[in-house]
C-alpha positions as a Markdown table, in Angstrom:
| # | Residue | x | y | z |
|---|---|---|---|---|
| 1 | Met | 16.1 | 7.7 | 17.0 |
| 2 | Ala | 16.7 | 8.8 | 13.4 |
| 3 | Asp | 17.9 | 12.4 | 12.9 |
| 4 | Asp | 15.0 | 13.8 | 11.0 |
| 5 | Ser | 15.2 | 17.6 | 10.6 |
| 6 | Arg | 12.3 | 17.5 | 8.2 |
| 7 | Asn | 9.9 | 17.0 | 11.1 |
| 8 | Asp | 9.8 | 20.8 | 11.2 |
| 9 | Ile | 6.5 | 22.3 | 10.2 |
| 10 | Gly | 6.5 | 23.5 | 6.6 |
| 11 | Gln | 9.5 | 21.6 | 5.5 |
| 12 | Arg | 7.8 | 18.3 | 4.6 |
| 13 | Pro | 5.8 | 17.9 | 1.4 |
| 14 | Lys | 2.1 | 17.8 | 2.1 |
| 15 | Leu | -0.6 | 15.6 | 0.7 |
| 16 | Pro | -2.6 | 17.4 | -2.0 |
| 17 | Ser | -5.9 | 16.9 | -0.1 |
| 18 | His | -7.5 | 15.8 | 3.1 |
| 19 | Ala | -9.3 | 13.1 | 1.1 |
| 20 | Asp | -7.1 | 10.4 | -0.4 |
| 21 | His | -7.2 | 6.7 | -1.3 |
| 22 | Val | -4.9 | 3.7 | -0.9 |
| 23 | Gly | -4.6 | 2.9 | -4.6 |
| 24 | Ser | -6.1 | -0.3 | -5.9 |
| 25 | Leu | -9.5 | -0.4 | -7.6 |
| 26 | Leu | -11.8 | -3.1 | -8.6 |
| 27 | Arg | -10.9 | -4.6 | -12.0 |
| 28 | Pro | -13.5 | -4.0 | -14.6 |
| 29 | Ala | -15.1 | -7.1 | -16.1 |
| 30 | Glu | -13.6 | -6.2 | -19.5 |
| 31 | Leu | -10.1 | -6.2 | -18.0 |
| 32 | Lys | -10.6 | -9.6 | -16.3 |
| 33 | Gln | -11.9 | -11.1 | -19.6 |
| 34 | Ala | -9.0 | -9.7 | -21.6 |
| 35 | Arg | -6.5 | -11.1 | -19.1 |
| 36 | Glu | -8.1 | -14.5 | -19.4 |
| 37 | Arg | -8.0 | -14.3 | -23.2 |
| 38 | Ala | -4.4 | -13.3 | -23.1 |
| 39 | Glu | -3.5 | -16.2 | -20.8 |
| 40 | Ala | -5.3 | -18.6 | -23.2 |
| 41 | Gly | -3.3 | -17.2 | -26.1 |
| 42 | Ala | -6.3 | -15.5 | -27.8 |
| 43 | Leu | -5.0 | -12.0 | -27.2 |
| 44 | Ser | -1.5 | -10.6 | -27.7 |
| 45 | Gly | 0.5 | -8.7 | -25.2 |
| 46 | Asp | 0.1 | -5.5 | -27.2 |
| 47 | Glu | -3.6 | -6.0 | -27.4 |
| 48 | Leu | -3.9 | -6.5 | -23.7 |
| 49 | Arg | -1.8 | -3.5 | -22.9 |
| 50 | Ala | -4.1 | -1.4 | -25.2 |
| 51 | Ile | -7.1 | -2.5 | -23.2 |
| 52 | Glu | -5.3 | -1.8 | -19.9 |
| 53 | Asp | -4.3 | 1.7 | -21.2 |
| 54 | Arg | -7.9 | 2.6 | -22.1 |
| 55 | Leu | -9.4 | 1.3 | -18.8 |
| 56 | Ile | -6.7 | 3.0 | -16.8 |
| 57 | Glu | -7.4 | 6.3 | -18.5 |
| 58 | Arg | -11.1 | 5.8 | -17.7 |
| 59 | Ala | -10.3 | 5.0 | -14.0 |
| 60 | Ile | -8.1 | 8.1 | -13.7 |
| 61 | Gly | -11.0 | 10.2 | -15.0 |
| 62 | Ser | -13.4 | 8.6 | -12.5 |
| 63 | Gln | -11.0 | 9.4 | -9.6 |
| 64 | Val | -10.9 | 13.0 | -10.7 |
| 65 | Glu | -14.7 | 13.1 | -11.2 |
| 66 | Val | -15.4 | 12.0 | -7.6 |
| 67 | Gly | -13.1 | 14.8 | -6.4 |
| 68 | Leu | -9.8 | 13.1 | -5.6 |
| 69 | Arg | -6.6 | 15.1 | -6.2 |
| 70 | Thr | -4.5 | 11.9 | -6.2 |
| 71 | Val | -4.8 | 9.3 | -8.9 |
| 72 | Thr | -3.4 | 5.8 | -9.5 |
| 73 | Asp | -3.7 | 3.2 | -12.2 |
| 74 | Gly | -5.9 | 1.2 | -9.9 |
| 75 | Glu | -3.1 | -1.4 | -10.1 |
| 76 | Phe | -4.9 | -2.7 | -13.2 |
| 77 | Arg | -1.7 | -4.1 | -14.7 |
| 78 | Arg | -1.1 | -6.3 | -11.6 |
| 79 | Leu | -2.4 | -9.6 | -10.4 |
| 80 | Tyr | -1.3 | -8.8 | -6.8 |
| 81 | Trp | -0.5 | -5.7 | -4.8 |
| 82 | His | 3.0 | -7.0 | -4.1 |
| 83 | Leu | 4.1 | -10.0 | -6.2 |
| 84 | Asp | 4.1 | -8.3 | -9.6 |
| 85 | Phe | 6.6 | -5.7 | -8.3 |
| 86 | Leu | 8.8 | -8.2 | -6.4 |
| 87 | Gly | 8.8 | -10.8 | -9.1 |
| 88 | Ala | 10.3 | -8.3 | -11.5 |
| 89 | Leu | 13.3 | -7.7 | -9.3 |
| 90 | Asn | 16.6 | -9.4 | -9.9 |
| 91 | Gly | 17.1 | -12.6 | -7.8 |
| 92 | Leu | 13.4 | -13.2 | -7.4 |
| 93 | Ser | 10.9 | -15.2 | -9.5 |
| 94 | Leu | 7.2 | -16.2 | -9.4 |
| 95 | Val | 6.1 | -19.8 | -9.6 |
| 96 | Arg | 2.5 | -20.4 | -10.7 |
| 97 | Glu | 0.5 | -23.0 | -8.9 |
| 98 | Gln | -3.1 | -23.9 | -8.1 |
| 99 | Ala | -4.4 | -23.4 | -4.6 |
| 100 | Met | -7.6 | -24.1 | -2.7 |
| 101 | Ile | -9.1 | -20.9 | -1.2 |
| 102 | Pro | -11.2 | -21.9 | 1.9 |
| 103 | Gly | -14.8 | -20.6 | 2.1 |
| 104 | Thr | -15.9 | -18.0 | 4.5 |
| 105 | Ala | -19.3 | -16.5 | 5.5 |
| 106 | Ala | -18.8 | -14.0 | 2.6 |
| 107 | Arg | -17.6 | -16.4 | -0.2 |
| 108 | Ser | -17.5 | -20.0 | -1.3 |
| 109 | Ser | -14.4 | -22.1 | -1.4 |
| 110 | Gly | -12.7 | -23.0 | -4.7 |
| 111 | Phe | -9.5 | -23.4 | -6.7 |
| 112 | Val | -7.6 | -20.4 | -8.0 |
| 113 | His | -4.4 | -20.0 | -9.8 |
| 114 | Arg | -1.9 | -18.3 | -7.4 |
| 115 | His | 1.8 | -17.5 | -7.6 |
| 116 | Arg | 4.5 | -18.1 | -5.1 |
| 117 | Leu | 7.6 | -15.9 | -4.7 |
| 118 | Gln | 11.0 | -17.6 | -4.7 |
| 119 | Val | 14.5 | -16.2 | -4.0 |
| 120 | Thr | 16.7 | -17.5 | -6.8 |
| 121 | Gly | 19.9 | -15.5 | -6.3 |
| 122 | Lys | 21.2 | -12.1 | -5.1 |
| 123 | Val | 18.3 | -9.7 | -4.8 |
| 124 | Gly | 18.8 | -6.5 | -6.7 |
| 125 | Trp | 17.1 | -3.7 | -8.6 |
| 126 | Asn | 16.1 | -4.2 | -12.2 |
| 127 | Pro | 16.7 | -1.0 | -14.2 |
| 128 | Gln | 14.1 | -2.2 | -16.7 |
| 129 | His | 11.4 | -2.7 | -14.1 |
| 130 | Pro | 8.0 | -2.5 | -15.8 |
| 131 | Phe | 6.5 | -0.4 | -13.0 |
| 132 | Leu | 8.6 | 2.6 | -14.2 |
| 133 | Asp | 6.6 | 2.6 | -17.4 |
| 134 | His | 3.4 | 2.0 | -15.5 |
| 135 | Phe | 4.1 | 5.2 | -13.5 |
| 136 | Arg | 5.0 | 7.2 | -16.5 |
| 137 | Phe | 1.6 | 6.3 | -18.2 |
| 138 | Val | -0.4 | 7.5 | -15.1 |
| 139 | Ala | 1.7 | 10.7 | -14.9 |
| 140 | Ala | 1.1 | 11.4 | -18.6 |
| 141 | His | -2.7 | 11.1 | -18.1 |
| 142 | Ala | -3.1 | 12.6 | -14.6 |
| 143 | Gly | -3.8 | 16.2 | -15.8 |
| 144 | Ser | -3.8 | 18.5 | -12.8 |
| 145 | Ala | -4.0 | 15.6 | -10.3 |
| 146 | Leu | -1.0 | 14.1 | -8.6 |
| 147 | Ala | 0.1 | 10.6 | -9.9 |
| 148 | Lys | 0.8 | 8.2 | -7.0 |
| 149 | Gln | 2.9 | 5.1 | -7.3 |
| 150 | Thr | 2.4 | 2.2 | -4.9 |
| 151 | Ile | 4.9 | -0.5 | -4.2 |
| 152 | Pro | 5.2 | -3.2 | -1.5 |
| 153 | Ala | 7.4 | -2.1 | 1.5 |
| 154 | Pro | 10.8 | -3.7 | 1.8 |
| 155 | Ala | 10.0 | -5.5 | 5.1 |
| 156 | Phe | 7.7 | -7.9 | 3.3 |
| 157 | Leu | 10.5 | -9.8 | 1.6 |
| 158 | His | 12.5 | -10.3 | 4.8 |
| 159 | Phe | 9.5 | -11.1 | 7.1 |
| 160 | Arg | 7.9 | -13.7 | 4.8 |
| 161 | Phe | 11.0 | -15.9 | 4.0 |
| 162 | Ala | 12.4 | -18.4 | 6.5 |
| 163 | Pro | 16.2 | -18.5 | 6.7 |
| 164 | Gln | 16.4 | -21.9 | 4.9 |
| 165 | Ala | 14.5 | -20.4 | 1.9 |
| 166 | Val | 17.2 | -17.7 | 1.4 |
| 167 | Ala | 20.0 | -20.0 | 2.2 |
| 168 | Ser | 19.2 | -22.1 | -0.8 |
| 169 | Ala | 19.7 | -19.0 | -2.9 |
| 170 | Gly | 23.2 | -18.5 | -1.5 |
| 171 | Tyr | 22.5 | -16.2 | 1.5 |
| 172 | Arg | 24.6 | -17.0 | 4.5 |
| 173 | Asp | 22.2 | -15.2 | 7.0 |
| 174 | Met | 19.1 | -13.1 | 7.1 |
| 175 | Asp | 21.0 | -9.9 | 7.9 |
| 176 | Thr | 22.8 | -10.1 | 4.5 |
| 177 | Phe | 19.5 | -10.7 | 2.8 |
| 178 | Leu | 18.0 | -7.7 | 4.5 |
| 179 | Ala | 21.0 | -5.5 | 3.5 |
| 180 | Asp | 20.5 | -6.5 | -0.2 |
| 181 | Ile | 16.8 | -5.6 | 0.1 |
| 182 | Gly | 17.8 | -2.2 | 1.4 |
| 183 | Asp | 20.2 | -1.7 | -1.5 |
| 184 | Thr | 17.4 | -2.8 | -3.9 |
| 185 | Tyr | 14.9 | -0.3 | -2.6 |
| 186 | Thr | 17.4 | 2.5 | -2.4 |
| 187 | Glu | 17.9 | 2.1 | -6.2 |
| 188 | Ala | 14.1 | 1.7 | -6.7 |
| 189 | Val | 13.3 | 5.0 | -5.0 |
| 190 | Arg | 16.0 | 6.7 | -7.0 |
| 191 | Ala | 14.6 | 5.3 | -10.2 |
| 192 | Phe | 11.0 | 6.4 | -9.5 |
| 193 | Gly | 12.3 | 9.8 | -8.6 |
| 194 | Ala | 14.2 | 10.1 | -11.9 |
| 195 | Ala | 11.0 | 9.0 | -13.7 |
| 196 | Gly | 9.2 | 12.0 | -12.2 |
| 197 | Cys | 7.4 | 10.4 | -9.3 |
| 198 | Arg | 6.5 | 12.9 | -6.6 |
| 199 | Tyr | 4.2 | 10.7 | -4.5 |
| 200 | Leu | 5.5 | 7.2 | -3.5 |
| 201 | Gln | 3.6 | 4.9 | -1.2 |
| 202 | Leu | 5.0 | 1.9 | 0.5 |
| 203 | Asp | 2.4 | -0.7 | 1.2 |
| 204 | Glu | 3.4 | -2.3 | 4.5 |
| 205 | Thr | 1.9 | -5.4 | 6.2 |
| 206 | Thr | 4.8 | -6.3 | 8.5 |
| 207 | Leu | 4.7 | -3.5 | 11.0 |
| 208 | Ala | 1.0 | -4.2 | 11.4 |
| 209 | Met | 1.7 | -7.9 | 11.9 |
| 210 | Leu | 4.1 | -7.0 | 14.7 |
| 211 | Cys | 1.1 | -5.6 | 16.6 |
| 212 | Asp | -0.5 | -9.1 | 16.6 |
| 213 | Pro | 0.9 | -11.6 | 19.1 |
| 214 | Ala | -0.3 | -14.5 | 16.9 |
| 215 | Gln | 1.6 | -13.2 | 13.9 |
| 216 | Ile | 4.7 | -12.7 | 16.1 |
| 217 | Glu | 4.6 | -16.4 | 17.2 |
| 218 | Gln | 4.4 | -17.5 | 13.6 |
| 219 | Ala | 7.4 | -15.3 | 12.7 |
| 220 | Lys | 9.3 | -16.9 | 15.6 |
| 221 | Glu | 8.5 | -20.3 | 14.2 |
| 222 | Arg | 9.9 | -19.2 | 10.8 |
| 223 | Gly | 13.0 | -17.9 | 12.5 |
| 224 | Val | 12.7 | -14.3 | 11.4 |
| 225 | Tyr | 11.5 | -12.5 | 14.5 |
| 226 | Arg | 13.7 | -10.6 | 17.0 |
| 227 | Glu | 13.0 | -7.7 | 19.4 |
| 228 | Arg | 14.7 | -5.1 | 17.3 |
| 229 | Leu | 12.9 | -6.0 | 14.0 |
| 230 | Ala | 10.7 | -2.9 | 13.8 |
| 231 | Arg | 13.8 | -0.7 | 14.1 |
| 232 | Asp | 15.7 | -2.8 | 11.5 |
| 233 | Tyr | 12.8 | -2.2 | 9.1 |
| 234 | Ala | 12.8 | 1.5 | 10.0 |
| 235 | Tyr | 16.4 | 1.7 | 9.1 |
| 236 | Ile | 15.9 | 0.0 | 5.7 |
| 237 | Val | 13.0 | 2.3 | 4.8 |
| 238 | Asn | 15.0 | 5.4 | 5.8 |
| 239 | Arg | 18.0 | 4.2 | 3.8 |
| 240 | Ala | 15.8 | 3.7 | 0.7 |
| 241 | Leu | 14.0 | 7.1 | 1.1 |
| 242 | Ser | 17.3 | 8.9 | 1.4 |
| 243 | Thr | 17.6 | 8.8 | -2.4 |
| 244 | Arg | 14.2 | 10.5 | -3.0 |
| 245 | Pro | 14.2 | 13.9 | -4.7 |
| 246 | Ala | 13.2 | 17.0 | -2.8 |
| 247 | Gly | 9.4 | 17.4 | -2.8 |
| 248 | Met | 8.6 | 13.8 | -3.2 |
| 249 | Ile | 5.8 | 12.7 | -0.8 |
| 250 | Ala | 6.7 | 9.5 | 1.0 |
| 251 | Ala | 3.8 | 7.6 | 2.5 |
| 252 | Met | 3.2 | 4.3 | 4.1 |
| 253 | His | 0.0 | 2.3 | 4.1 |
| 254 | Leu | -0.3 | -0.2 | 7.0 |
| 255 | Cys | -2.5 | -3.2 | 6.2 |
| 256 | Arg | -3.6 | -6.3 | 8.2 |
| 257 | Gly | -4.8 | -8.3 | 5.2 |
| 258 | Asn | -7.3 | -7.5 | 2.4 |
| 259 | Phe | -7.8 | -10.6 | 0.2 |
| 260 | Arg | -11.4 | -10.9 | -1.0 |
| 261 | Ser | -12.7 | -8.9 | 2.0 |
| 262 | Thr | -10.9 | -11.0 | 4.5 |
| 263 | Trp | -8.2 | -10.1 | 7.0 |
| 264 | Val | -5.1 | -11.7 | 8.7 |
| 265 | Ala | -4.0 | -9.7 | 11.7 |
| 266 | Ala | -5.5 | -7.7 | 14.5 |
| 267 | Gly | -4.1 | -5.4 | 17.2 |
| 268 | Gly | -3.7 | -1.6 | 17.7 |
| 269 | Tyr | -0.7 | 0.4 | 16.6 |
| 270 | Glu | 0.7 | 0.9 | 20.1 |
| 271 | Pro | 3.5 | -1.6 | 19.9 |
| 272 | Val | 5.1 | 0.1 | 16.9 |
| 273 | Ala | 3.7 | 3.6 | 17.1 |
| 274 | Glu | 6.8 | 5.3 | 18.4 |
| 275 | Val | 9.1 | 3.7 | 15.8 |
| 276 | Leu | 6.5 | 4.2 | 13.1 |
| 277 | Phe | 5.9 | 7.9 | 13.6 |
| 278 | Asn | 9.2 | 9.1 | 15.0 |
| 279 | Glu | 11.9 | 6.9 | 13.5 |
| 280 | Ile | 10.8 | 6.4 | 9.9 |
| 281 | Asp | 11.3 | 9.4 | 7.6 |
| 282 | Leu | 7.8 | 9.5 | 6.1 |
| 283 | Asp | 5.4 | 12.3 | 5.4 |
| 284 | Ala | 2.1 | 10.4 | 5.7 |
| 285 | Tyr | 0.7 | 7.2 | 7.1 |
| 286 | Phe | -2.4 | 5.5 | 5.8 |
| 287 | Leu | -3.9 | 3.7 | 8.9 |
| 288 | Glu | -6.6 | 1.2 | 9.1 |
| 289 | Tyr | -9.4 | 2.3 | 11.4 |
| 290 | Asp | -12.5 | 0.7 | 10.0 |
| 291 | Ser | -13.0 | -1.9 | 12.8 |
| 292 | Glu | -12.1 | -2.7 | 16.4 |
| 293 | Arg | -9.2 | -4.8 | 15.1 |
| 294 | Ala | -7.2 | -1.6 | 14.6 |
| 295 | Gly | -7.5 | -0.5 | 18.3 |
| 296 | Gly | -8.0 | 3.2 | 19.3 |
| 297 | Phe | -6.6 | 6.5 | 18.3 |
| 298 | Glu | -4.3 | 6.8 | 21.3 |
| 299 | Pro | -1.1 | 5.9 | 19.3 |
| 300 | Leu | -1.6 | 9.1 | 17.3 |
| 301 | Arg | -0.1 | 11.0 | 20.3 |
| 302 | Phe | 3.3 | 10.0 | 18.9 |
| 303 | Leu | 2.6 | 11.7 | 15.5 |
| 304 | Pro | 5.2 | 14.6 | 15.1 |
| 305 | Lys | 4.3 | 18.0 | 13.8 |
| 306 | Gly | 4.5 | 18.2 | 10.0 |
| 307 | Lys | 3.4 | 14.6 | 9.4 |
| 308 | Thr | -0.1 | 13.4 | 8.3 |
| 309 | Ala | -2.2 | 10.5 | 9.5 |
| 310 | Val | -4.7 | 9.4 | 7.0 |
| 311 | Leu | -7.6 | 7.8 | 8.9 |
| 312 | Gly | -8.9 | 4.7 | 7.0 |
| 313 | Leu | -12.4 | 5.0 | 8.5 |
| 314 | Val | -14.3 | 4.0 | 5.4 |
| 315 | Thr | -14.1 | 0.2 | 4.8 |
| 316 | Ser | -13.3 | -1.2 | 1.4 |
| 317 | Lys | -14.3 | -4.7 | 2.5 |
| 318 | Thr | -18.1 | -4.3 | 2.2 |
| 319 | Gly | -20.5 | -2.1 | 0.4 |
| 320 | Thr | -22.2 | -0.8 | 3.5 |
| 321 | Met | -22.0 | 2.9 | 3.4 |
| 322 | Glu | -20.7 | 4.8 | 6.5 |
| 323 | Arg | -22.7 | 7.7 | 7.9 |
| 324 | Lys | -21.2 | 11.1 | 7.6 |
| 325 | Asp | -22.0 | 12.0 | 11.2 |
| 326 | Asp | -20.2 | 8.8 | 12.4 |
| 327 | Leu | -17.2 | 9.7 | 10.4 |
| 328 | Arg | -17.0 | 13.2 | 11.7 |
| 329 | Arg | -17.3 | 12.0 | 15.3 |
| 330 | Gln | -14.4 | 9.6 | 14.7 |
| 331 | Ile | -12.3 | 12.3 | 13.2 |
| 332 | Asp | -13.0 | 14.5 | 16.2 |
| 333 | Ala | -12.0 | 11.6 | 18.5 |
| 334 | Ala | -8.7 | 11.2 | 16.6 |
| 335 | Ala | -8.1 | 15.0 | 16.9 |
| 336 | Lys | -7.8 | 14.6 | 20.7 |
| 337 | Tyr | -4.4 | 12.9 | 20.1 |
| 338 | Ala | -3.2 | 14.8 | 17.0 |
| 339 | Ser | -3.9 | 18.1 | 15.5 |
| 340 | Ile | -6.9 | 18.0 | 13.1 |
| 341 | Asp | -4.8 | 19.7 | 10.5 |
| 342 | Gln | -2.5 | 16.7 | 10.5 |
| 343 | Leu | -5.4 | 14.3 | 9.8 |
| 344 | Ala | -7.0 | 13.2 | 6.5 |
| 345 | Leu | -9.6 | 10.6 | 5.5 |
| 346 | Ser | -9.5 | 7.6 | 3.2 |
| 347 | Pro | -10.8 | 4.0 | 2.8 |
| 348 | Gln | -9.0 | 1.6 | 5.1 |
| 349 | Cys | -7.4 | -0.3 | 2.2 |
| 350 | Gly | -7.5 | -0.7 | -1.5 |
| 351 | Phe | -10.6 | -2.2 | -3.1 |
| 352 | Ala | -8.7 | -5.0 | -4.9 |
| 353 | Ser | -5.4 | -6.0 | -3.3 |
| 354 | Thr | -5.5 | -8.9 | -5.8 |
| 355 | Glu | -7.3 | -9.1 | -9.2 |
| 356 | Glu | -10.2 | -10.9 | -7.6 |
| 357 | Gly | -11.2 | -7.8 | -5.7 |
| 358 | Asn | -13.2 | -7.4 | -2.5 |
| 359 | Asn | -16.9 | -8.2 | -2.1 |
| 360 | Ile | -18.1 | -4.8 | -3.2 |
| 361 | Thr | -19.5 | -3.4 | -6.4 |
| 362 | Glu | -17.9 | -0.7 | -8.6 |
| 363 | Ala | -20.8 | 1.7 | -7.8 |
| 364 | Glu | -20.2 | 1.2 | -4.1 |
| 365 | Gln | -16.5 | 1.7 | -4.5 |
| 366 | Trp | -17.0 | 5.1 | -6.2 |
| 367 | Ala | -19.7 | 6.1 | -3.7 |
| 368 | Lys | -17.2 | 5.4 | -0.9 |
| 369 | Leu | -14.5 | 7.5 | -2.5 |
| 370 | Arg | -16.9 | 10.3 | -3.1 |
| 371 | Leu | -18.0 | 10.0 | 0.6 |
| 372 | Cys | -14.4 | 10.6 | 1.6 |
| 373 | Val | -14.2 | 13.7 | -0.5 |
| 374 | Asp | -17.5 | 15.1 | 0.8 |
| 375 | Val | -16.7 | 14.5 | 4.4 |
| 376 | Ala | -13.2 | 16.1 | 4.0 |
| 377 | Arg | -14.9 | 19.2 | 2.6 |
| 378 | Glu | -17.2 | 19.4 | 5.5 |
| 379 | Val | -14.5 | 18.9 | 8.1 |
| 380 | Trp | -11.5 | 20.8 | 6.6 |
| 381 | Gly | -13.3 | 23.3 | 4.3 |
| 382 | Ser | -14.0 | 23.6 | 0.6 |
| 383 | Ser | -10.3 | 23.5 | -0.4 |
| 384 | Ala | -9.7 | 20.3 | 1.5 |
| 385 | Ala | -10.6 | 18.0 | -1.4 |
């Protein structure tokens, strides 16, 4: 187990509120249209950025208006929650391609332009990474709110690539690849800290996937699964976070899939709970709890004092509004396994993990965020949000 003296009560930085959100917001129609025009050559890069700036300022104002103390740029400058960040690292590139998206009960099938990530060489941190300026813009316009930066967790790169895919880029084995990912994220955390970031969130899908037997079987077929994988990923995260400045909140959001209101994995947190809560040097965990796919609250018994579990009880996948009484009952149920002072409330995921967004309206999105704030005030007091 990692030696984590910061588990002591009072030594860890705390979330600014018991009401929070994961980060991504639905892209306004104006932004989608501007991006299409820019892609067609009818809008310059500077013109697109000016539109992004204005709409991000407006989104920050809306977050503050509903009562949130944490603000993001809504990920308005990204196409994806993960690929924009990863594609700007050294040794990685994005390949654009057309893909057929199958239909579901909630949407029709159709072709979309997607991007595929490729390993092209030794993976490393890019000192001119555009996300540094993205963060600085939010921080400059956050006012009294705390600017949060979201980036994909390091495990994603390792878990998604088969050994042959990295071998073609010169890697002799997956352990060497994982070590370079660790070095890259160590420098990334250092760079965001130097840019003034005091709230960094790692968006993690892999640990949630390791709770689903079907996903484990697929990982075995790709040649990336082994029994100690969760601990390997814990080590890499801890190594990266070792460079963060004092006072920086380090959080992790665990996701089971969120493309256009669909999902990928299922299974409770029990298989990874002990490693997740006790061996990773994090201050807060954003946990999906909006459906039975996430299992029960029992894994919260592993949550050490001083850490926070943000309960994602409000779904971002549909516009159906949750009832306050139901949310309070669920919070009470979770408090049987962890102190209620260590709990907080949020939507289960972002509202737009990709630019297409979930099947929900902007009005419903803001209503759900306001609901989180209102319930937090009722449960934790007027100063909770």
